[in-house]
C-alpha positions as CSV (number, residue, x, y, z in Angstrom):
1,M,0.1,0.0,0.0
2,E,1.3,3.3,-1.0
3,S,1.2,6.2,1.5
4,R,0.5,9.6,0.1
5,N,1.0,12.7,2.2
6,N,-1.0,15.3,0.3
7,K,-0.2,18.5,1.9
8,S,-2.0,21.8,0.7
9,G,-1.5,25.3,2.0
10,F,1.1,27.9,2.1
11,T,4.6,27.7,3.4
12,L,5.9,30.0,6.0
13,L,8.2,31.6,3.4
14,E,5.3,32.4,1.0
15,I,3.4,34.0,3.9
16,I,6.4,36.1,4.9
17,I,7.0,37.2,1.3
18,V,3.3,38.4,1.0
19,I,3.6,40.3,4.3
20,I,6.8,42.1,3.0
21,I,5.0,42.9,-0.2
22,V,1.9,44.4,1.5
23,G,4.1,46.3,3.9
24,V,6.1,48.0,1.1
25,L,2.8,48.9,-0.8
26,A,1.2,50.3,2.4
27,S,4.4,52.3,3.2
28,L,4.2,53.9,-0.3
29,A,0.3,54.6,-0.2
30,L,-0.5,55.5,3.3
31,P,1.4,58.7,3.5
32,R,-0.5,60.2,0.5
33,F,-3.7,58.9,1.9
34,F,-3.2,60.7,5.2
35,K,-2.3,64.0,3.5
36,T,-5.5,63.8,1.3
37,V,-7.5,62.9,4.5
38,E,-6.2,66.0,6.4
39,F,-6.9,68.3,3.4
40,S,-10.5,66.9,3.2
41,K,-11.2,67.4,6.9
42,S,-9.6,70.9,6.9
43,A,-11.1,72.1,3.6
44,G,-14.6,70.8,4.7
45,V,-14.3,72.9,7.8
46,V,-13.3,75.9,5.8
47,R,-15.8,75.3,3.1
48,Q,-18.6,75.1,5.7
49,A,-17.4,78.4,7.3
50,M,-17.4,80.0,3.8
51,E,-21.0,78.8,3.3
52,R,-22.1,80.3,6.6
53,C,-20.3,83.6,5.6
54,Y,-22.1,83.5,2.4
55,L,-25.5,83.0,4.1
56,Q,-24.8,86.0,6.4
57,A,-23.4,88.3,3.7
58,S,-25.4,87.0,0.6
59,S,-21.9,87.1,-1.2
60,Y,-18.6,85.4,-1.1
61,S,-16.9,88.7,-1.8
62,T,-16.2,89.5,1.9
63,C,-15.4,86.0,2.9
64,N,-11.7,85.0,3.4
65,M,-9.6,83.1,5.9
66,T,-9.6,86.1,8.2
67,S,-13.3,86.8,8.2
68,I,-14.7,83.3,8.4
69,D,-15.9,81.9,11.9
70,V,-13.3,79.2,12.2
71,E,-9.7,79.2,13.0
72,D,-7.3,78.9,10.1
73,P,-6.5,75.2,10.0
74,T,-2.9,76.2,9.0
75,N,-2.3,77.1,12.7
76,T,-3.4,73.5,13.9
77,P,-0.5,71.6,15.4
78,G,0.7,69.1,12.9
79,S,-1.0,70.7,9.9
80,L,0.5,69.7,6.6
81,F,-1.0,72.5,4.6
82,T,-1.2,76.3,4.4
83,Y,-4.7,77.5,3.4
84,Y,-5.5,80.4,1.1
85,T,-8.7,81.8,-0.2
86,S,-8.9,83.9,-3.4
87,N,-11.1,84.9,-6.3
88,Q,-14.0,85.8,-4.0
89,S,-16.9,87.0,-6.1
90,P,-20.7,87.3,-5.2
91,T,-21.2,83.7,-6.5
92,G,-17.9,81.7,-5.8
93,Y,-14.5,81.4,-4.5
94,S,-11.2,79.5,-4.6
95,L,-9.7,77.6,-1.7
96,R,-6.1,76.3,-2.1
97,A,-4.2,74.2,0.3
98,A,-0.4,74.2,-0.3
99,F,1.7,71.4,1.1
100,K,4.0,73.2,3.7
101,T,7.2,71.5,2.7
102,D,6.7,71.9,-1.0
103,S,4.2,74.8,-1.4
104,T,5.1,75.9,-4.9
105,A,4.8,72.4,-6.5
106,S,2.3,70.5,-4.4
107,W,-1.1,71.9,-3.8
108,I,-4.9,71.1,-3.9
109,S,-7.5,73.6,-4.9
110,L,-11.2,73.6,-4.5
111,V,-13.2,76.1,-6.7
112,Q,-16.9,76.9,-5.8
113,S,-18.9,78.4,-8.5
114,T,-22.5,78.5,-9.6
115,T,-22.0,75.2,-11.5
116,G,-20.7,73.4,-8.4
117,V,-17.3,72.5,-7.0
118,T,-14.2,71.6,-9.0
119,R,-11.1,70.0,-7.4
120,A,-7.6,69.9,-8.8
121,G,-4.2,68.9,-7.6
122,S,-0.6,69.4,-8.5
123,G,2.6,67.8,-7.6
124,K,2.1,65.2,-5.1
125,F,-1.6,65.6,-5.4
126,V,-2.0,65.5,-9.2
127,G,-5.1,63.6,-10.2
128,I,-7.2,64.6,-7.2
129,R,-10.8,65.1,-8.0
């Protein structure tokens, strides 16, 4: 009688290799993810404040980082971005978050207009919508 030892499954080496590959991929993707999450949270707070300012003034023209009713997220400890508002008009505005360590090349912008919100990115944030 022939004895067959039919083993199935993964070896320890295969599992270790998969863990290493997942770790490398995570180390590449997670920093960008966290930067984008910080922008989303901070920009959302600023955007809500801009909307409240609009409701009070019936125009975005007077709404900027110094006149809205929230503290500038730039001053938050650990903030990765510097925030700017520009192009205020009665019907829209631009909000830009520049990455502090690379402010000229890496930024995210959010433009509010009568047709809705448009997002764009540059440098490390190119392709953000």
